[in-house]
KOLZA-80663 format. One line per 4 residues: number of its first residue (from 1); their letters; for each residue y, x, z of C-alpha. Coordinates in nm, 3 decimals. Layout:
# residues N
NUM> a> Y/X/Z  ...
//
This chain:
# residues 76
1> xxxx> 0.012/-1.178/-1.792  0.332/-1.088/-1.609  0.366/-0.887/-1.294  0.328/-1.067/-0.965
5> xxxx> 0.614/-1.051/-0.718  0.574/-0.791/-0.446  0.608/-1.043/-0.169  0.661/-1.399/-0.058
9> xxxx> 0.902/-1.331/0.226  1.139/-1.070/0.360  0.900/-0.958/0.635  0.622/-0.913/0.379
13> xxxx> 0.863/-0.706/0.170  0.942/-0.486/0.472  0.571/-0.438/0.543  0.495/-0.348/0.182
17> xxxx> 0.793/-0.115/0.166  0.658/0.056/0.479  0.318/0.089/0.313  0.472/0.247/0.005
21> xxxx> 0.671/0.487/0.222  0.358/0.576/0.422  0.162/0.646/0.103  0.438/0.861/-0.048
25> xxxx> 0.488/1.066/0.268  0.112/1.114/0.319  0.062/1.228/-0.041  0.355/1.469/-0.009
29> xxxx> 0.203/1.620/0.306  -0.172/1.610/0.234  -0.196/1.580/-0.144  -0.407/1.264/-0.141
33> xxxx> -0.372/0.899/-0.046  -0.402/0.805/0.322  -0.702/0.615/0.461  -0.652/0.240/0.497
37> xxxx> -0.673/0.265/0.876  -0.396/0.527/0.879  -0.174/0.305/0.666  -0.236/0.020/0.910
41> xxxx> -0.160/0.239/1.209  0.171/0.353/1.061  0.292/0.006/0.964  0.159/-0.184/1.265
45> xxxx> -0.140/-0.363/1.113  -0.462/-0.352/1.316  -0.678/-0.519/1.052  -0.792/-0.307/0.759
49> xxxx> -0.837/-0.628/0.558  -0.464/-0.701/0.606  -0.383/-0.355/0.473  -0.620/-0.411/0.180
53> xxxx> -0.445/-0.741/0.105  -0.104/-0.573/0.091  -0.242/-0.289/-0.121  -0.391/-0.540/-0.366
57> xxxx> -0.055/-0.719/-0.391  0.124/-0.389/-0.449  -0.129/-0.296/-0.718  -0.091/-0.637/-0.888
61> xxxx> 0.287/-0.587/-0.890  0.246/-0.243/-1.049  0.386/-0.052/-0.750  0.069/0.151/-0.691
65> xxxx> -0.244/0.238/-0.884  -0.599/0.262/-0.757  -0.736/0.614/-0.796  -1.111/0.562/-0.788
69> xxxx> -1.318/0.306/-0.608  -1.230/0.401/-0.251  -0.892/0.573/-0.275  -0.613/0.333/-0.341
73> xxxx> -0.299/0.491/-0.438  -0.055/0.666/-0.640  0.293/0.524/-0.623  0.427/0.448/-0.971
//
């Protein structure tokens, strides 16, 4: 199985890039991944399921890794 593309469109790419940036900055400041609601707040998504969708796409593409059942992230 190959890696999935990060996105289907430029705006999706921008959103996912913002999510990656949010995760990296949060980990640098707090030492752990941000809550899904915080990611959504910082990138302009009000639905936590939308954030979860983008996180799943980023994980499938190998850009992040799930760290436990509830915490999603460590940028690769």
